[in-house]
C-alpha positions as CSV (number, residue, x, y, z in Angstrom):
1,M,43.9,-19.7,61.1
2,T,44.4,-23.3,62.0
3,T,46.2,-22.3,65.2
4,L,43.3,-20.1,66.2
5,L,40.8,-22.9,65.6
6,K,42.9,-25.4,67.6
7,K,43.1,-22.8,70.5
8,L,39.3,-22.3,70.3
9,E,38.7,-26.0,70.3
10,E,41.0,-26.5,73.3
11,D,39.3,-23.7,75.2
12,L,35.9,-25.2,74.4
13,N,37.0,-28.6,75.6
14,I,38.3,-27.1,78.9
15,E,34.9,-25.5,79.5
16,L,33.1,-28.7,78.7
17,L,35.4,-30.6,81.0
18,K,34.6,-28.1,83.8
19,F,30.9,-28.4,83.1
20,V,31.0,-32.2,83.2
21,I,33.1,-32.3,86.4
22,G,30.6,-29.9,88.0
23,K,27.8,-32.3,87.3
24,Q,29.7,-35.5,88.0
25,I,31.9,-34.4,90.9
26,F,33.4,-37.8,91.6
27,C,35.5,-40.1,89.4
28,E,33.6,-43.4,88.6
29,Y,36.8,-45.4,89.0
30,S,38.4,-43.9,92.2
31,D,35.5,-42.0,93.9
32,N,38.0,-39.1,94.2
33,I,36.8,-35.6,93.7
34,L,37.6,-34.5,90.1
35,D,39.6,-31.5,89.2
36,Y,39.8,-30.2,85.7
37,R,43.5,-29.7,85.9
38,N,44.1,-33.5,86.2
39,A,41.1,-35.0,84.5
40,I,40.4,-36.6,81.2
41,L,37.2,-35.9,79.2
42,V,35.7,-38.9,77.3
43,T,33.0,-38.0,74.8
44,I,31.0,-40.8,73.3
45,T,28.8,-40.2,70.2
46,K,26.4,-42.5,68.5
47,G,24.0,-40.9,66.0
48,D,22.4,-37.9,67.6
49,Q,23.3,-39.0,71.2
50,V,26.3,-37.6,72.9
51,N,27.6,-38.5,76.4
52,S,30.6,-37.0,78.2
53,Q,32.3,-38.4,81.3
54,A,35.3,-37.2,83.2
55,I,37.9,-39.6,84.6
56,H,40.7,-38.8,87.1
57,G,44.1,-38.6,85.3
58,Q,45.5,-41.5,87.4
59,Y,43.1,-43.9,85.6
60,E,44.5,-43.0,82.1
61,D,45.0,-46.8,81.5
62,K,41.1,-47.2,81.5
63,I,40.9,-45.0,78.3
64,A,42.0,-47.8,76.0
65,E,39.4,-50.1,77.6
66,I,36.6,-47.6,77.3
67,T,37.5,-46.7,73.7
68,T,37.6,-50.3,72.6
69,K,34.3,-51.1,74.3
70,F,32.3,-48.2,72.8
71,E,33.9,-48.4,69.3
72,S,32.9,-52.1,69.2
73,L,29.3,-50.8,69.7
74,G,29.6,-48.5,66.7
75,C,30.2,-45.3,68.8
76,E,32.7,-42.6,68.1
77,V,35.0,-41.8,71.1
78,E,36.9,-38.6,71.5
79,I,39.4,-38.1,74.3
80,F,40.6,-34.7,75.7
81,T,43.0,-34.3,78.5
82,N,44.0,-31.0,80.2
83,I,46.9,-32.6,82.0
84,K,50.1,-30.7,81.4
85,T,53.3,-32.6,81.3
86,K,56.4,-31.1,82.9
């Protein structure tokens, strides 16, 4: 059962990543066109407000900076990556 739930959660995150990329199109840090196969989804939640942003995989080092910044403001930060390691 747990495996099924993890698979469903991963599938949902991939669809959310595709949706966010479709709206955002360009990476905020590189101005490169985003692709769900090499992007990172950052979801920031505070109370009832939820904001998701996609970042190009080459800017993975920005994740710690973003996480620290928003957690210091009392937000919950969730990271999802669809990048497959070889």
